[in-house]
C-alpha positions in Angstrom: -0.1 0.1 0.0 2.9 2.3 0.6 4.4 1.7 -2.5 1.2 2.5 -4.4 0.8 5.5 -2.5 4.3 6.5 -3.3 3.6 5.7 -6.7 0.6 7.8 -6.7 2.1 10.4 -4.8 4.9 10.2 -7.3 2.6 10.7 -9.9 0.5 13.7 -9.0 4.1 15.5 -8.2 4.7 14.9 -11.6 1.2 16.4 -13.0 1.9 19.1 -10.8 5.1 19.7 -12.1 4.2 19.5 -15.6 1.2 22.1 -15.1 3.8 24.7 -14.2 4.6 26.8 -17.7 8.0 26.3 -18.3 10.1 29.7 -19.1 10.7 29.9 -22.7 14.1 30.4 -24.4 14.7 34.5 -24.5 18.1 34.3 -26.5 16.4 34.8 -29.8 14.3 37.7 -28.6 17.8 39.5 -27.0 19.5 39.1 -30.4 16.3 40.5 -32.1 16.3 43.6 -30.0 20.1 43.9 -30.7 19.4 43.5 -34.4 16.5 46.2 -34.0 18.6 48.4 -32.2 21.5 48.3 -34.5 19.3 48.8 -37.2 17.8 51.9 -35.7 21.2 53.4 -35.1 22.4 52.6 -38.8 19.2 54.5 -40.2 19.6 57.3 -37.8 23.3 57.7 -38.9 22.9 57.2 -42.4 19.7 59.9 -42.0 21.9 62.4 -40.2 24.7 62.2 -42.5 22.5 63.4 -45.8 21.2 66.2 -43.5 24.7 67.6 -42.3 25.9 67.5 -45.9 22.7 69.5 -46.8 23.5 71.9 -44.1 27.1 72.2 -45.1 26.0 72.9 -48.7 23.3 75.4 -47.7 26.0 77.5 -45.6 28.6 77.3 -48.2 26.0 78.4 -50.9 24.8 81.4 -48.4 28.5 82.5 -48.0 29.1 82.4 -52.0 26.0 84.8 -52.4 26.9 86.8 -49.7 30.2 87.3 -50.9 29.1 88.1 -54.5 26.6 90.7 -53.4 29.1 92.1 -51.3 31.6 92.1 -54.0 29.1 93.7 -56.6 27.9 96.2 -54.1 31.8 97.4 -53.4 32.5 97.7 -57.2 29.3 99.6 -57.5 30.0 101.8 -54.9 33.7 102.4 -56.2 32.4 103.4 -59.6 29.5 105.7 -58.1 32.5 107.3 -55.7 34.6 107.8 -59.1 32.0 109.4 -61.0 30.2 111.4 -58.7 32.6 112.0 -55.9 31.6 115.8 -56.1 27.8 115.3 -55.0 29.1 113.8 -51.2 28.8 117.5 -49.8 25.3 117.5 -50.4 25.1 115.0 -47.3 25.6 118.3 -45.2 22.1 119.2 -46.1 20.9 116.5 -44.4 22.3 117.9 -40.9 19.2 120.1 -40.1 16.8 117.2 -41.1 18.5 114.7 -38.8 18.6 117.6 -35.9 15.2 118.2 -36.6 13.8 114.3 -36.6 16.2 112.9 -34.1 17.0 115.8 -31.9 13.8 117.7 -32.2 16.3 121.2 -32.2 17.7 123.5 -34.8 21.1 122.3 -36.4 24.0 124.1 -34.5 27.6 124.9 -36.2 30.5 123.6 -34.6 32.9 125.7 -32.8 35.5 125.6 -35.5 33.0 126.6 -38.3 30.7 129.2 -36.5 28.3 130.9 -38.1 28.9 134.8 -37.6 26.2 137.1 -36.2 25.6 140.1 -38.4 22.1 141.0 -36.8 24.0 144.1 -35.5 23.8 145.8 -38.8 20.3 146.3 -38.1 21.0 148.7 -35.4 22.8 151.0 -37.5 21.5 154.2 -39.3 22.4 152.7 -42.8 20.9 149.3 -41.9 19.0 149.0 -45.4 22.0 150.0 -47.4 24.3 147.3 -45.5 21.8 144.6 -45.8 21.3 145.3 -49.5 24.7 145.2 -50.6 25.2 142.1 -48.7 22.6 140.5 -50.4 23.6 142.0 -53.9 26.8 140.2 -53.4 25.0 137.1 -54.6 24.6 138.4 -58.1 27.7 137.1 -59.0 26.4 133.9 -59.1 23.4 134.9 -61.4 25.5 136.5 -63.9 27.8 133.7 -64.1 25.0 131.0 -64.4 23.2 133.2 -67.2 26.6 133.8 -69.0 27.0 129.5 -68.9 23.7 129.3 -70.3 23.0 131.8 -72.9 26.6 133.5 -73.9 29.1 130.6 -73.3 27.3 128.1 -75.9 27.8 130.7 -78.6 31.3 131.2 -77.8 32.3 127.9 -77.6 31.2 126.9 -81.0 32.5 130.2 -82.6 35.1 129.7 -85.1 37.9 131.6 -86.0 39.8 131.5 -89.1 43.7 131.4 -88.9 45.6 130.7 -92.2 42.6 129.6 -94.1 41.7 126.9 -91.3 38.9 126.7 -89.5 39.5 126.2 -85.6 36.8 125.3 -83.0 37.3 126.6 -79.5 36.9 124.3 -76.7 37.9 125.7 -73.4 36.8 122.5 -71.5 37.8 119.2 -71.8 36.0 117.0 -74.0 35.3 113.2 -74.6 32.7 113.4 -77.2 31.7 115.6 -80.1 31.8 119.4 -79.3 28.7 120.3 -79.5 27.3 117.1 -77.5 30.0 118.0 -74.9 29.4 121.5 -74.4 25.6 121.4 -75.0 25.5 118.9 -72.0 28.4 120.7 -69.5 27.4 124.2 -70.0 23.9 123.6 -68.6 24.6 121.4 -66.0 27.2 124.2 -64.8 24.8 126.9 -65.2 22.2 125.0 -63.2 24.6 124.7 -60.5 25.6 128.6 -60.4 21.9 129.4 -60.4 21.0 127.0 -57.5 23.9 128.3 -55.4 23.0 132.0 -56.2 19.3 131.2 -55.2 20.3 129.4 -51.7 22.9 131.8 -50.9 20.6 134.7 -51.3 18.0 133.0 -48.9 20.8 132.0 -46.5 22.3 135.8 -46.2 18.7 137.1 -46.1 17.9 134.8 -43.2 21.4 135.6 -41.4 20.9 139.1 -41.7 17.0 139.5 -41.1 16.0 136.3 -39.8 16.7 134.3 -36.3 20.1 133.1 -35.8 18.7 129.5 -35.3 17.5 129.2 -38.5 20.5 130.8 -40.3 22.5 128.2 -38.8 20.4 125.4 -40.6 20.7 127.3 -44.0 24.5 127.5 -43.7 24.5 123.5 -44.0 22.5 123.6 -47.1 24.4 126.5 -48.5 27.7 125.0 -48.0 26.6 121.9 -49.5 25.5 123.5 -52.6 28.5 125.5 -53.0 30.8 122.7 -52.3 29.3 120.2 -55.0 28.9 123.1 -57.4 32.7 123.7 -57.2 33.5 120.0 -57.2 31.5 119.2 -60.5 33.2 122.4 -62.2 36.3 120.8 -61.0 35.5 117.4 -62.2 34.3 118.6 -65.8 36.8 121.7 -66.3 39.5 120.3 -64.7 42.2 122.6 -62.6 41.7 126.4 -63.1 
């Protein structure tokens, strides 16, 4: 009976042990995880490599474009300065505008370029005579401008006969035909002279009769036009 019970017990133990689930073999799962991780790393590396290359290409392309624009701008600026350097003094006319907008005040001339006050002439007995003479000093601008506009073209194209040879007078430097050259230059220079005369008359009138602060602002405009006119004369006509 004991033996039979042992056999029965033994068979029951076997049944109980057989009913417990055995752990599965996970080695293949571990290998699969490693393969998947390696694959993902490879894919990320292969994905990041083209992205880095594209980024480097974009940076190089941007640098090339910026260099080309800078070089073209520098060449254009050099050509502009070479041809129109005489216009640079006109930036002085922007000083009163800058002071009015930014500082909300009138422009002030520096100590080394201080505008002289002439309002004391109004207190003299001959104030009208002095102011009139002061303003009439600008007539030279208008006479010169009118001369360049109406008289000079005729004299520039006037011919003289010398030993039966016809000679055309060309006082100014010429790069084209005499007619085209003088027709273009004398009008430009005449315009400068008339503009300088008009601005100078207004400036001197304000300096003698108006407030001193306003006269300082007109001083910048007067010098801007006068210096630019002188630069254009030097560029077109050469040394006096």
